[in-house]
C-alpha positions in Angstrom: 216.3 8.1 15.7 217.2 10.4 12.9 218.9 9.8 9.7 222.1 11.4 10.8 222.2 9.1 14.0 221.8 5.9 11.8 224.5 7.3 9.5 227.1 7.9 12.2 226.3 4.6 14.0 226.8 2.5 10.9 230.0 4.4 10.1 231.5 3.8 13.5 230.5 0.2 13.7 231.6 -0.7 10.2 234.9 1.1 10.7 235.4 -0.4 14.0 234.9 -4.0 12.5 237.1 -3.2 9.6 240.0 -1.8 11.8 239.7 -4.8 14.2 239.9 -7.3 11.4 243.0 -5.6 10.0 244.8 -5.6 13.3 243.8 -9.1 14.2 245.1 -10.3 10.7 248.4 -8.4 11.3 248.9 -9.8 14.7 248.0 -13.3 13.7 250.5 -13.3 10.7 253.3 -11.9 13.0 252.5 -14.5 15.6 252.4 -17.3 13.1 255.8 -16.2 11.7 257.2 -16.1 15.2 255.9 -19.5 16.3 256.3 -21.4 12.9 259.6 -23.1 14.1 257.9 -24.3 17.2 255.0 -25.7 15.3 257.5 -27.5 13.0 259.4 -28.8 16.0 256.3 -30.3 17.4 255.2 -31.8 14.1 251.9 -30.0 14.2 249.5 -30.3 11.4 247.3 -27.6 9.8 244.0 -28.4 11.5 245.8 -28.3 14.9 247.5 -24.9 14.1 244.1 -23.6 12.8 242.5 -24.7 16.1 245.0 -22.7 18.1 244.3 -19.5 16.1 240.6 -20.1 16.5 241.1 -19.6 20.2 243.8 -17.0 19.7 241.9 -14.6 17.5 239.0 -13.9 20.0 241.6 -13.0 22.8 243.1 -10.5 20.5 239.7 -9.1 19.6 238.8 -8.6 23.2 242.3 -7.1 23.9 242.3 -4.5 21.2 238.7 -3.5 21.2 238.7 -0.4 23.3 241.7 1.2 21.4 240.3 0.1 18.0 237.0 1.9 18.9 239.0 5.1 19.6 240.8 4.8 16.3 237.7 4.1 14.3 235.8 7.1 15.9 238.9 9.4 15.1 238.9 8.2 11.6 235.2 8.6 11.1 234.9 12.0 12.8 237.9 13.4 11.0 236.6 12.3 7.6 233.2 13.8 8.4 235.1 17.1 9.6 237.1 17.3 6.4 234.0 17.0 4.3 232.5 19.7 6.5 229.8 17.4 7.6 230.3 18.4 11.2 230.0 22.0 10.5 226.8 21.4 8.5 225.3 19.4 11.4 226.1 22.0 14.1 225.0 24.9 11.8 221.6 23.1 11.4 220.9 23.8 15.2 222.2 20.4 16.5 224.3 20.8 19.6 227.5 19.2 20.1 226.1 17.3 23.0 223.3 16.0 20.7 226.0 15.0 18.2 227.6 12.7 20.7 224.5 10.7 21.1 225.0 8.4 18.0 228.6 7.9 19.0 227.5 6.8 22.6 224.8 4.5 21.1 227.4 2.8 18.9 229.7 2.6 22.0 227.0 1.0 24.1 226.7 -1.8 21.4 230.4 -2.3 21.4 230.8 -2.1 25.3 228.0 -4.8 25.8 229.7 -7.1 23.1 233.1 -6.3 24.8 231.8 -7.0 28.3 230.1 -10.3 27.4 233.1 -11.4 25.2 235.9 -10.7 27.9 233.7 -11.7 30.8 232.4 -15.3 29.7 233.1 -16.1 26.0 236.9 -15.5 25.8 237.8 -17.2 29.1 236.4 -20.5 27.6 238.5 -20.3 24.4 241.5 -19.1 26.6 241.6 -22.3 28.4 242.3 -24.2 25.1 244.7 -21.6 24.0 246.7 -21.7 27.3 246.6 -25.5 27.4 248.1 -25.5 23.8 250.9 -23.1 24.7 251.8 -25.1 27.8 252.0 -28.3 25.8 253.8 -27.1 22.7 255.2 -23.6 22.9 256.3 -22.8 26.5 259.3 -24.4 28.3 258.6 -27.1 30.7 257.3 -25.7 33.9 258.8 -26.6 37.2 257.1 -25.7 40.5 260.1 -24.1 42.3 258.4 -22.9 45.5 259.5 -24.5 48.7 257.9 -24.6 52.2 254.4 -24.2 50.9 252.0 -23.2 53.6 248.1 -22.7 52.9 244.9 -22.7 54.9 242.5 -25.2 53.1 239.6 -25.2 55.6 238.8 -23.3 58.8 241.7 -23.9 61.2 243.2 -26.6 59.0 246.7 -25.9 57.5 248.4 -27.7 54.7 252.2 -27.9 54.2 254.6 -29.2 51.6 258.3 -28.8 51.6 258.4 -29.1 47.8 256.3 -30.4 44.8 257.1 -32.2 41.6 254.5 -31.3 38.9 255.6 -34.2 36.5 254.9 -36.8 39.0 252.2 -34.9 40.9 254.0 -35.6 44.2 254.7 -33.5 47.2 257.3 -34.2 49.8 257.5 -33.8 53.6 253.7 -33.3 53.8 251.9 -32.2 56.9 248.2 -31.5 57.8 247.5 -29.6 61.0 244.2 -28.8 62.6 243.7 -26.2 65.3 241.1 -25.5 68.0 241.3 -22.1 69.8 244.8 -21.7 68.5 245.8 -25.0 70.0 247.2 -27.9 67.9 244.6 -30.9 68.2 245.4 -33.0 65.1 248.4 -33.5 63.0 249.1 -35.8 60.0 252.6 -36.0 58.6 254.1 -38.1 55.7 257.3 -38.7 53.6 255.2 -37.9 50.4 251.8 -37.4 48.8 250.9 -38.3 45.3 247.8 -37.4 43.3 245.7 -40.5 42.2 243.9 -39.2 39.1 241.5 -42.3 38.9 240.2 -41.8 42.4 240.6 -37.9 42.4 242.3 -38.3 45.8 245.7 -38.0 47.2 247.7 -41.1 48.3 249.7 -40.6 51.4 252.7 -42.9 52.1 254.7 -43.6 55.2 252.5 -41.4 57.3 252.1 -40.8 61.1 249.2 -39.3 62.7 248.1 -38.2 66.2 244.5 -37.7 67.3 243.2 -38.2 63.8 240.0 -36.3 63.2 237.2 -37.2 60.9 238.4 -34.6 58.2 241.0 -37.3 57.2 238.1 -39.7 56.1 239.6 -42.9 57.4 236.7 -44.3 59.2 238.1 -44.8 62.7 239.0 -42.7 65.7 241.9 -43.6 68.0 241.8 -42.2 71.6 243.2 -38.7 72.1 246.9 -38.7 72.5 247.5 -42.0 70.6 249.8 -42.3 67.6 249.0 -44.1 64.4 251.4 -45.0 61.5 251.0 -46.7 58.2 252.5 -47.0 54.7 249.6 -46.1 52.6 246.4 -43.8 53.1 243.9 -42.4 50.6 242.3 -39.1 51.5 240.4 -36.2 49.8 241.7 -32.7 50.4 240.4 -29.3 49.0 243.9 -29.2 47.3 244.5 -30.5 43.8 247.5 -30.5 41.4 245.9 -27.5 39.7 247.0 -25.5 42.6 250.6 -26.2 41.7 250.5 -25.6 38.0 251.9 -22.6 36.2 249.8 -19.6 37.3 251.2 -17.2 34.9 248.2 -15.3 33.2 245.9 -18.2 34.6 243.2 -15.5 35.1 242.9 -15.3 31.2 241.1 -18.6 31.3 238.6 -17.6 34.1 235.2 -16.1 33.8 234.2 -13.2 36.1 232.3 -15.6 38.3 235.4 -17.9 38.5 237.6 -15.1 39.2 235.5 -14.0 42.1 235.6 -17.6 43.6 239.3 -17.9 43.0 240.0 -14.6 44.7 238.0 -15.8 47.8 240.0 -19.0 47.9 243.4 -17.3 47.6 242.4 -14.8 50.4 241.3 -17.6 52.5 244.5 -19.5 52.0 246.5 -16.3 52.6 248.3 -16.9 49.3 250.5 -14.4 47.4 249.7 -13.1 44.0 246.0 -12.4 44.5 246.5 -8.8 43.4 246.9 -10.0 39.7 243.5 -11.7 39.9 241.8 -8.7 41.6 243.2 -6.3 39.0 241.9 -8.6 36.1 238.4 -8.7 37.7 238.2 -5.0 38.1 239.4 -4.5 34.5 236.7 -6.7 33.2 234.2 -4.3 34.7 236.0 -1.1 33.8 236.7 -2.0 30.2 233.2 -1.3 28.9 233.5 2.3 30.5 236.9 2.6 28.8 235.2 2.5 25.4 232.8 5.4 26.4 235.7 7.5 27.6 237.9 6.9 24.6 235.0 7.5 22.2 234.3 10.8 23.9 237.9 11.9 23.5 238.0 10.6 20.0 235.2 12.7 18.8 236.7 15.8 20.7 240.2 15.5 19.1 238.8 15.0 15.5 235.7 17.0 15.2 237.5 20.3 14.2 238.4 20.6 10.5 242.1 20.7 9.8 243.8 22.5 6.9 246.3 19.8 6.6 243.7 17.1 6.2 242.9 14.2 8.5 246.5 12.8 8.8 247.2 15.1 11.9 244.0 13.9 13.8 244.6 10.2 13.0 248.3 10.6 14.2 247.0 12.4 17.4 244.6 9.5 17.9 247.4 6.9 17.7 249.5 9.0 20.1 246.7 9.3 22.6 245.9 5.7 22.4 249.6 4.9 23.0 249.7 7.1 26.1 246.5 5.4 27.3 248.0 1.9 26.9 251.2 3.0 28.6 249.4 4.5 31.5 247.1 1.4 31.8 250.0 -1.0 31.8 252.0 1.1 34.5 249.0 1.2 36.8 248.4 -2.6 36.4 252.1 -3.4 37.1 252.0 -1.3 40.3 248.8 -3.0 41.4 250.2 -6.5 40.8 253.3 -5.4 42.7 251.2 -4.4 45.7 252.1 -0.7 45.3 248.6 0.3 44.3 245.1 -0.7 45.0 243.7 -2.9 42.3 240.4 -1.2 42.2 242.2 2.2 41.7 244.6 0.7 39.2 241.7 -0.6 36.9 239.7 2.7 37.1 242.5 5.4 37.4 243.2 5.4 33.4 239.4 5.9 32.9 239.2 8.7 35.6 242.3 10.5 34.3 241.3 10.5 30.6 237.7 11.5 31.5 239.2 14.6 33.3 241.5 15.4 30.3 238.5 14.9 27.9 236.2 17.2 29.9 239.0 19.8 29.8 239.3 19.5 26.0 235.6 19.6 25.6 235.5 23.3 26.8 237.4 24.2 23.6 235.5 22.3 21.1 233.8 24.6 18.6 229.9 24.5 18.9 
C-alpha cells in the first residue's frame, strides 16, 4: 500500500466518523426536544433517558452510514480536487481506476462494520429502544384484528374471534386438526388466557371432540365422543408476542431471527410478511450500497471546479436525497405487495450503479 493510499483511506474514514457524529448529535438533540414533554409526563429521570439514547444512537448510526459515506467521499475528493491533488496523482501516471482502490478499501472497512452493526448488534439495542417507546412514548396499543386464522402446526389451525392485549385473553377460540383435508379433531372454548407463570394457555369453558395428543391432556376418549370442561391448560406454538404491536418489529431482529420469523409467517399464511422480507434483503444490500455511493461520490467530485467545492458538495447532497427518495419508494411498493422484496432492496443499487458507470465515461483521466 502506497503513501497516497493510506492518505486517502485515513481522510475518508476520519471524515466519515466526523460527519456521522455531527449528524447523530443533531438528530439526538432534535429528538430530545421533540420528546421532552413525554419524558416529563412520565417522570423519567436522567439515567433512564440516557439509557434510551444509548440504544437510539446506534440505530441512527446504522441508518445514516451509507449516505454519510457518500457525503464524506464527496467532501474529501472535492477538497483534493480543489488543491489539484487529483490532477497531480493522475499526472504521475496513476490511472483513475487505481485511484479508486483506496476509496474502495475504506468502503470495505465501513461496509463490514455496517453489515455486522445492522445485522446483529443494533437489533439487540433496538429491542430495549422499542420496549421503551411502547411503554413511555407511544399510545396504548390495541389489537384490533378480528377473526384471526393461522396455521400453527402441519394440518393444525388456530382461530380467535378477537384478542385483548391488556389481559392476554382471546375470545371464541377454536383449534382444528385435519387429516387428508378432513376435520378429525376440534377444540373450542369461550376464552383462552395466557398464564405467564406456566408459559401455557388456560382454556375455559371448553368443548372437545376426538381430542388428539397435540392437546397434551393425557387421556384419549374414543372417536366421536364429546368432552366438556371448565378449565384446561395447554401448550401451543402461539404466544402473546404474536398479538403485540408489529410496527417495525423487524428492527429488533437479527438476520437469523428475521429468516426464522419469515418462515413462521409464511407457514401460518400471515399477512405483512413482505415488510420482513424487504428488511432482510436490505440488510444484505446495504454494504453494497456503500460501494455504489462511494463510486458515484468520487466521480461527481474528482473534477476541479472554478467555483470551489460548494457545488460538488451541494450536488452530493442532491444525489443522496434522490437515492433516499428512490429507496423509500421501492420499499413502500414492496411492503404493499406491488414489487418483489428482493427487487425493492436491490433496484436502487442497480439503478445508481448504471448511472455511475454512465458518468464514469466522462471522468477526466
